[in-house]
C-alpha positions in Angstrom: -2.0 -42.3 18.5 -3.7 -44.7 16.0 -2.4 -45.5 12.5 -4.9 -43.2 10.8 -3.8 -40.2 12.9 -0.2 -41.0 12.3 -0.8 -41.2 8.6 -2.7 -37.9 8.6 0.0 -36.2 10.5 2.8 -37.5 8.2 0.9 -36.0 5.2 0.5 -32.7 7.1 4.2 -32.7 7.9 5.1 -33.1 4.2 2.6 -30.5 3.1 3.8 -27.9 5.5 7.5 -28.4 4.7 6.6 -27.7 1.0 4.2 -24.8 1.5 5.3 -23.1 4.7 8.9 -22.4 5.7 10.8 -19.8 7.7 12.4 -18.4 4.5 9.0 -17.9 2.9 7.6 -16.2 6.0 10.6 -14.0 6.3 10.4 -13.0 2.6 6.7 -12.2 2.7 7.1 -10.0 5.8 10.0 -8.2 4.2 7.7 -7.5 1.2 5.4 -5.6 3.5 8.0 -2.8 3.7 7.4 -2.3 7.4 8.8 0.9 8.8 10.9 0.1 11.9 10.1 2.5 14.8 12.7 4.3 16.9 10.6 4.8 19.9 12.4 6.2 23.0 11.3 4.1 26.0 9.9 6.4 28.7 8.7 4.7 31.9 6.6 7.8 32.7 4.8 7.6 29.3 5.1 4.1 28.0 2.7 3.5 25.1 1.2 0.0 25.0 -1.4 -1.7 22.8 -3.7 -4.6 22.9 -5.5 -6.4 20.1 -9.2 -7.5 19.9 -9.1 -10.1 17.2 -12.1 -11.5 15.3 -11.9 -15.2 15.2 -11.3 -16.7 11.7 -9.6 -19.9 10.5 -7.2 -18.5 8.0 -6.6 -20.5 4.8 -3.1 -19.1 4.2 -0.1 -17.9 6.3 -0.1 -14.7 4.3 -3.7 -13.9 5.2 -2.9 -14.6 8.9 0.2 -12.3 8.8 -1.8 -9.6 7.1 -4.4 -9.7 9.9 -1.8 -9.6 12.7 0.2 -6.9 10.9 -2.9 -4.7 10.8 -3.0 -4.5 14.6 0.8 -4.1 14.9 0.9 -1.3 12.3 -1.8 0.7 14.1 0.1 0.3 17.4 3.4 1.2 15.8 2.1 4.4 14.2 1.0 5.5 17.7 4.5 4.7 19.0 3.6 1.7 21.1 6.5 -0.3 22.5 4.4 -3.3 23.3 1.3 -5.0 21.8 -0.4 -8.2 23.0 -2.6 -10.7 21.2 -5.4 -13.0 22.6 -5.6 -16.5 23.9 -5.8 -19.2 21.2 -4.3 -16.7 18.6 -2.2 -19.5 17.1 -5.1 -21.8 16.5 -6.3 -19.5 13.8 -3.5 -20.9 11.8 -5.2 -24.4 11.6 -6.8 -23.4 8.4 -3.5 -23.7 6.5 -4.0 -27.4 6.8 -6.2 -28.4 3.8 -8.6 -30.8 5.4 -8.7 -29.6 9.0 -11.9 -27.6 8.5 -13.6 -30.6 7.1 -12.7 -32.6 10.2 -14.1 -30.0 12.5 -17.3 -29.7 10.4 -17.7 -33.5 10.3 -17.2 -33.7 14.1 -19.7 -30.9 14.7 -22.4 -32.4 12.4 -22.1 -35.9 13.8 -22.2 -34.6 17.4 -25.5 -32.7 16.6 -26.9 -36.0 15.2 -25.8 -37.9 18.3 -23.4 -40.0 16.3 -19.7 -40.9 16.8 -17.2 -40.6 14.0 -14.1 -42.6 13.2 -11.7 -39.7 13.2 -11.1 -38.1 16.6 -9.8 -34.5 16.0 -8.3 -34.2 19.5 -5.2 -36.3 18.9 -4.8 -34.7 15.5 -4.8 -31.2 17.1 -2.3 -32.4 19.7 0.0 -33.9 17.0 -0.1 -30.7 15.0 1.2 -28.5 17.8 4.9 -28.7 16.9 4.1 -27.5 13.4 1.9 -24.7 14.7 4.6 -23.7 17.2 7.3 -23.4 14.5 5.2 -21.3 12.2 3.9 -19.2 15.1 7.4 -18.4 16.4 8.7 -17.6 12.9 5.8 -15.2 12.2 5.9 -13.2 15.4 9.7 -13.3 15.8 10.0 -11.7 12.3 7.2 -9.1 13.0 8.8 -8.2 16.3 12.2 -7.6 14.6 10.8 -5.7 11.7 8.9 -3.3 13.9 11.4 -3.2 16.8 8.5 -3.9 19.2 7.8 -6.2 22.1 5.0 -8.6 21.1 3.1 -10.9 23.3 1.7 -13.1 20.5 -1.0 -14.9 22.5 -1.3 -18.6 23.0 -1.2 -21.9 21.2 -1.8 -25.5 22.3 1.6 -27.1 22.8 2.7 -30.6 23.9 5.5 -30.6 26.5 6.7 -33.8 28.0 3.6 -35.6 26.8 1.3 -33.0 28.4 -0.9 -30.5 26.4 -0.6 -26.9 27.6 -2.1 -23.6 26.5 1.0 -21.5 26.2 1.7 -17.8 25.7 4.8 -16.5 23.8 6.6 -13.2 24.4 9.0 -11.7 21.8 11.5 -8.9 22.1 12.3 -6.1 19.6 15.1 -8.0 18.0 12.8 -10.9 17.2 14.1 -13.1 20.1 11.8 -15.3 22.1 11.9 -13.8 25.6 9.8 -16.4 27.3 6.7 -18.5 27.5 3.9 -18.9 30.0 1.4 -21.7 30.2 -2.2 -21.5 31.6 -2.5 -22.5 35.3 -6.3 -22.4 35.8 -8.3 -24.5 33.3 -12.0 -24.3 32.4 -14.0 -27.5 32.2 -13.8 -27.7 28.4 -10.0 -27.6 28.5 -9.8 -30.4 31.0 -12.2 -32.5 29.0 -10.1 -31.8 25.9 -7.0 -33.1 27.6 -5.1 -29.9 28.7 -2.9 -29.9 31.8 -2.7 -27.0 34.2 0.8 -25.4 34.5 2.4 -25.0 38.0 4.6 -21.9 37.7 4.3 -18.2 37.0 7.0 -16.1 35.4 7.9 -12.4 35.3 10.2 -11.2 32.5 12.6 -8.3 33.3 12.6 -6.3 30.0 13.7 -2.9 28.9 10.1 -1.6 29.1 9.4 -3.0 32.6 8.8 -6.3 34.5 6.0 -8.2 32.7 3.9 -11.2 33.7 1.6 -12.8 31.1 -0.7 -15.5 32.4 -3.6 -16.8 30.4 -7.3 -15.9 30.6 -8.9 -17.8 33.5 -5.7 -17.2 35.6 -7.0 -13.6 36.1 -10.1 -14.9 37.9 -8.1 -15.8 40.9 -6.4 -13.2 43.1 -3.6 -15.6 43.9 -2.2 -15.2 40.3 -1.7 -11.5 40.7 -0.4 -11.8 44.3 2.3 -14.2 43.1 3.2 -12.0 40.1 3.4 -8.9 42.2 5.7 -10.7 44.6 7.8 -11.6 41.7 8.1 -7.9 40.8 5.6 -7.5 38.0 4.7 -4.0 36.9 2.5 -5.0 33.9 0.4 -8.1 33.7 -1.0 -9.1 30.3 -4.1 -11.3 30.2 -5.0 -12.7 26.8 -8.6 -14.1 26.8 -10.9 -16.2 24.6 -14.2 -16.3 26.6 -16.7 -18.7 25.2 -19.8 -17.0 26.4 -22.3 -14.2 25.6 -21.0 -10.9 26.8 -22.0 -9.8 30.4 -20.5 -6.6 31.8 -20.7 -7.8 35.4 -19.4 -11.2 34.7 -16.4 -9.7 32.8 -15.5 -7.8 36.0 -14.4 -11.0 37.6 -11.1 -10.8 35.7 -8.4 -8.2 35.2 -10.2 -5.1 36.5 -10.2 -5.9 40.2 -6.9 -7.7 40.0 -4.9 -4.6 39.0 -6.2 -2.6 41.9 -5.5 -5.4 44.4 -1.9 -5.8 43.2 -1.2 -2.2 42.1 0.0 -3.1 38.6 -1.0 -2.1 35.1 -3.1 -4.6 33.2 -3.5 -5.3 29.5 -6.3 -7.5 28.2 -6.4 -8.8 24.6 -9.5 -10.7 23.4 -10.6 -13.2 20.8 -14.1 -12.3 19.6 -16.7 -13.4 17.1 -18.5 -16.7 16.3 -17.2 -19.9 14.8 -19.6 -22.8 14.3 -21.9 -22.8 17.4 -19.3 -21.2 19.7 -19.5 -17.4 20.6 -16.4 -15.6 21.8 -16.8 -12.2 23.5 -14.7 -9.7 25.5 -13.4 -6.2 25.6 -9.7 -5.6 25.1 -8.3 -2.8 27.2 -5.6 -1.1 29.3 -6.3 -1.0 33.0 -4.7 0.8 36.0 -5.2 0.7 39.8 -8.2 2.8 40.9 -5.8 4.7 43.1 -4.3 6.2 39.9 -7.4 6.4 37.7 -10.8 6.4 39.4 -12.5 4.2 36.9 -9.5 1.8 36.7 -9.8 2.0 32.9 -7.2 3.8 30.8 -8.8 2.7 27.5 -11.2 0.0 26.5 -12.7 -1.4 23.3 -16.0 0.1 22.2 -17.4 -3.3 21.2 -17.2 -6.8 22.6 -17.5 -8.6 19.3 -15.7 -6.6 16.6 -12.0 -6.1 15.6 -10.3 -3.3 17.4 -6.8 -2.1 18.4 -6.5 -0.3 21.7 -3.5 2.0 22.3 -2.8 4.1 25.5 -0.1 5.2 27.9 1.0 3.9 31.3 3.3 5.5 33.9 5.3 2.8 35.6 7.0 5.2 38.0 3.5 6.1 39.4 3.3 2.5 40.8 6.2 3.3 43.2 4.0 5.6 45.3 1.2 3.1 45.8 0.9 0.9 48.8 0.1 -2.7 47.9 -3.1 -4.0 49.5 -1.6 -7.5 49.5 1.5 -6.7 51.5 0.2 -4.0 53.9 -2.7 -5.6 55.7 -2.4 -9.4 55.4 -3.1 -11.6 58.4 -0.6 -14.5 58.0 -1.5 -16.2 61.3 -5.2 -16.4 60.3 -4.3 -17.9 56.9 -2.1 -20.5 58.4 -5.0 -21.8 60.5 -6.9 -22.6 57.3 -4.0 -23.5 55.1 -5.0 -27.2 54.8 -8.5 -26.3 53.8 -7.4 -23.6 51.3 -4.9 -25.9 49.6 -7.1 -29.0 49.6 -7.6 -30.2 46.0 -11.0 -29.8 44.5 -13.2 -32.8 45.1 -13.6 -33.1 41.3 -10.7 -31.5 39.4 -12.7 -31.6 36.2 -14.7 -28.4 36.0 -13.2 -27.0 39.2 -13.0 -23.2 38.9 
């Protein structure tokens, strides 16, 4: 990290300590007069929710909390025990840093002109991750506690042991951080930015069921759901931030086929809208194996580019009567013959999908 970046980050640190604190976040959320729900958890009729969030770089923590609270309030009024937010949800907080927007604008403008600039925003974003993490955890921990809900808050970039990961956060109804999950399958842009792929999947054993929560591109590969099913998952949450124009058939490569292969329920939350020259699309939804619901869709967003909150029921006990495709007709001997080829690293790790 060069001296300019160190200086910028030290100023940011001072600024955030003055303007953003756990106490201020807690007091503001208290002022919202949130009505705590007393939902009885019923495995046969578990109400879950997923947020479709329109991308915006918020200028204040209060505005960000209001936006997140709008989704949670809708879900709570419909007795949801769980709500999930999209990939990169924490990056929307970058706007609380006064000059971060100017840095992004300068970078975009100079790139269009084919010029280089003196300030590289990548190390700055990496250096900011501890501050984003603390604010992010404080906000969603407090919202979880006030509502008495499980919240999968979405992901933020986070440096761990000198590596940059795209990491999800799951909170329990008492406000406790239940666990995290980093992205295991990266897109080309993430590799170029300097992200690292994670090497482990987790399943959380909670009062509302066993939950896995990988990130976006992880759903493109059946291995992800096979592993999570083996670990006992009943619900798999996939937060997405797809940087592409919406295509119905292309969208099918993700969670929809995976839930029927693994016989789990799936929740997809999505980041949508346009920022700068980048378009984000995707339909948030709640999905079931086609053996339970012919379409495989319990409920899905009406749009692919507008703010929505999707709420619907799942019956976890129904999963018990389903036979898993993965563990009923596999051919282990065949796979072993091709094991070396299957596990051979991609010739070019960058951009390998």
